[in-house]
Wavefront OBJ file of the C-alpha trace (Angstrom):
o trace
v 147.984 14.952 -110.607
v 146.702 14.698 -114.162
v 149.982 13.369 -115.476
v 150.043 10.586 -112.882
v 146.476 9.685 -113.830
v 147.380 9.636 -117.532
v 150.274 7.261 -116.762
v 147.889 4.971 -114.858
v 145.405 4.857 -117.764
v 148.307 4.060 -120.135
v 149.452 1.302 -117.808
v 145.927 -0.103 -117.577
v 145.484 -0.089 -121.343
v 148.952 -1.574 -121.780
v 148.027 -4.538 -119.563
v 150.348 -3.609 -116.643
v 147.984 -4.915 -113.984
v 144.719 -6.735 -113.363
v 141.602 -4.595 -112.720
v 139.114 -5.258 -109.927
v 135.813 -3.458 -110.197
v 133.966 -3.563 -106.877
v 130.898 -2.208 -105.151
v 129.765 -2.179 -101.529
v 126.224 -2.200 -100.204
v 126.116 -0.660 -96.759
v 123.911 0.390 -93.880
v 124.512 4.135 -94.512
v 126.906 6.787 -95.684
v 129.099 7.315 -92.635
v 132.712 6.146 -92.805
v 132.164 3.605 -89.989
v 128.828 2.264 -91.412
v 128.401 -1.495 -91.696
v 129.151 -3.213 -94.968
v 126.454 -5.741 -95.843
v 127.579 -6.883 -99.278
v 130.740 -6.823 -101.375
v 130.672 -7.713 -105.060
v 133.680 -7.575 -107.339
v 134.861 -8.730 -110.760
v 138.505 -9.183 -111.597
v 139.561 -8.626 -115.209
v 142.931 -10.056 -116.126
v 145.552 -7.587 -117.329
v 144.892 -6.419 -120.884
v 141.489 -8.182 -121.052
v 139.206 -5.189 -120.449
v 137.909 -5.230 -124.076
v 137.161 -8.976 -123.837
v 134.839 -8.596 -120.799
v 133.019 -10.728 -119.665
v 135.434 -13.343 -121.017
v 137.992 -14.520 -118.507
v 136.520 -12.457 -115.645
v 136.489 -13.831 -112.113
v 133.797 -12.985 -109.590
v 133.881 -12.310 -105.888
v 130.652 -12.027 -103.929
v 129.840 -12.144 -100.270
v 127.071 -11.079 -97.914
v 128.217 -9.964 -94.473
v 126.702 -10.870 -91.118
v 124.912 -7.839 -89.717
v 124.021 -7.298 -86.055
v 123.440 -3.540 -85.991
v 120.365 -1.421 -86.251
v 119.235 -1.331 -89.860
v 119.025 2.051 -91.545
v 115.608 1.861 -93.310
v 116.784 4.179 -96.136
v 119.785 2.072 -96.971
v 117.849 -1.233 -96.770
v 115.151 0.273 -99.016
v 117.839 0.918 -101.645
v 119.628 -2.477 -101.719
v 116.602 -4.530 -100.521
v 118.778 -7.191 -98.785
v 116.731 -8.636 -95.949
v 118.086 -9.047 -92.404
v 117.022 -12.677 -92.612
v 119.213 -13.279 -95.686
v 122.181 -11.566 -93.985
v 121.688 -13.756 -90.877
v 121.488 -16.943 -92.956
v 124.090 -16.223 -95.640
v 126.281 -13.528 -94.168
v 129.905 -14.293 -93.290
v 131.993 -12.533 -90.574
v 133.365 -9.251 -91.907
v 136.972 -10.118 -91.029
v 136.806 -13.330 -93.199
v 135.278 -11.460 -96.116
v 137.788 -8.640 -95.942
v 140.664 -11.108 -95.706
v 139.446 -12.906 -98.833
v 138.845 -9.618 -100.585
v 142.398 -8.372 -99.986
v 143.685 -11.687 -101.423
v 141.317 -11.397 -104.409
v 142.465 -7.799 -105.194
v 146.197 -8.253 -104.474
v 148.265 -6.354 -107.020
v 145.243 -5.240 -109.014
v 144.080 -1.683 -109.767
v 140.645 -0.836 -108.394
v 137.646 0.488 -110.295
v 134.259 1.694 -109.079
v 131.457 4.239 -109.386
v 132.041 7.035 -106.895
v 134.540 4.651 -105.346
v 136.951 7.303 -103.999
v 134.336 9.304 -102.064
v 132.235 6.338 -100.929
v 133.316 2.661 -101.202
v 137.062 3.024 -100.598
v 136.558 5.431 -97.703
v 134.309 2.881 -95.928
v 136.364 -0.139 -96.986
v 139.670 1.334 -95.808
v 138.107 2.169 -92.422
v 137.102 -1.462 -91.850
v 140.377 -2.833 -93.259
v 142.335 -0.710 -90.810
v 140.230 -1.947 -87.902
v 141.175 -5.504 -88.883
v 144.838 -4.611 -89.522
v 144.434 -5.361 -93.256
v 145.601 -3.258 -96.136
v 144.814 -3.139 -99.880
v 147.890 -3.189 -102.103
v 146.765 -1.582 -105.351
v 148.770 0.314 -108.038
v 145.868 2.627 -109.098
v 142.288 3.577 -108.518
v 139.906 4.455 -111.339
v 136.548 6.112 -110.631
v 133.831 6.216 -113.318
v 132.117 9.217 -111.675
v 135.347 11.194 -111.602
v 136.168 10.266 -115.250
v 132.647 10.983 -116.419
v 132.750 14.483 -114.870
v 135.863 15.194 -116.968
v 134.406 13.875 -120.212
v 130.651 14.506 -120.154
v 128.411 17.425 -119.403
v 125.200 15.894 -118.097
v 122.808 16.806 -115.246
v 123.609 13.761 -113.079
v 126.652 11.485 -112.821
v 124.872 8.660 -110.983
v 125.422 5.148 -112.298
v 121.866 4.991 -113.606
v 122.316 8.292 -115.463
v 125.700 7.218 -117.001
v 124.172 3.863 -118.055
v 121.351 5.594 -119.918
v 123.458 8.446 -121.349
v 126.145 6.048 -122.705
v 123.686 3.427 -123.917
v 125.007 0.633 -121.664
v 122.974 -2.611 -121.957
v 123.049 -3.568 -118.262
v 120.804 -1.972 -115.699
v 122.218 -1.257 -112.264
v 119.952 -2.559 -109.433
v 121.729 -1.442 -106.218
v 122.940 -5.009 -105.761
v 126.671 -5.186 -105.854
v 127.401 -7.593 -108.752
v 124.825 -5.925 -111.034
v 126.253 -2.505 -110.331
v 129.827 -3.842 -110.871
v 128.888 -5.120 -114.376
v 127.178 -1.822 -115.204
v 130.232 0.127 -113.958
v 132.657 -1.939 -116.094
v 130.522 -1.275 -119.182
v 130.286 2.432 -118.361
v 134.095 2.508 -117.939
v 134.616 0.845 -121.323
v 132.417 3.515 -122.976
v 134.161 6.315 -121.120
v 137.588 5.019 -122.216
v 136.355 4.938 -125.864
v 135.368 8.625 -125.492
v 138.598 9.552 -123.740
v 140.769 7.979 -126.442
v 138.381 8.476 -129.367
v 138.266 4.702 -129.979
v 135.471 3.840 -132.395
l 1 2 3 4 5 6 7 8 9 10 11 12 13 14 15 16 17 18 19 20 21 22 23 24 25 26 27 28 29 30 31 32 33 34 35 36 37 38 39 40 41 42 43 44 45 46 47 48 49 50 51 52 53 54 55 56 57 58 59 60 61 62 63 64 65 66 67 68 69 70 71 72 73 74 75 76 77 78 79 80 81 82 83 84 85 86 87 88 89 90 91 92 93 94 95 96 97 98 99 100 101 102 103 104 105 106 107 108 109 110 111 112 113 114 115 116 117 118 119 120 121 122 123 124 125 126 127 128 129 130 131 132 133 134 135 136 137 138 139 140 141 142 143 144 145 146 147 148 149 150 151 152 153 154 155 156 157 158 159 160 161 162 163 164 165 166 167 168 169 170 171 172 173 174 175 176 177 178 179 180 181 182 183 184 185 186 187 188 189 190 191 192
């Protein structure tokens, strides 16, 4: 509900919880698609305006043994060789990620329809669960606040004048998403 969302925004701005912005790179769009990269940045409670001060990073490539979807790999440009050399087992990465995010609200671009849907599928398969007090989605918020032809991360970055270009690599997209979120909150609360 709208009222519940408003309360969550107030809690966030009041410093009630840490905020973890995250992004997945995957092998496709299906719920059970392989995750090949997770990038996240944790912002301590009440520190959103100070970003990037005091922010903590999480980044991991994930071992991949499936059949690569050429469309997905053309987007994130992570090579199979890199995944083989640097990728960790999914269970280990998910376990570390649940520890990293524990008690924090989650933030992402299109995170409800895409990243969380895929992440939750894989967490359930490994009997893991995310404990989070709230989820904020820049695409959802932008749709409420802006009237523009596209709500992609690239489009929001240019429309809002954000100084960090998304690249379809997880940490870059996370930084861009945090900066978009800051600008959207300024609009939502008329903060100059």
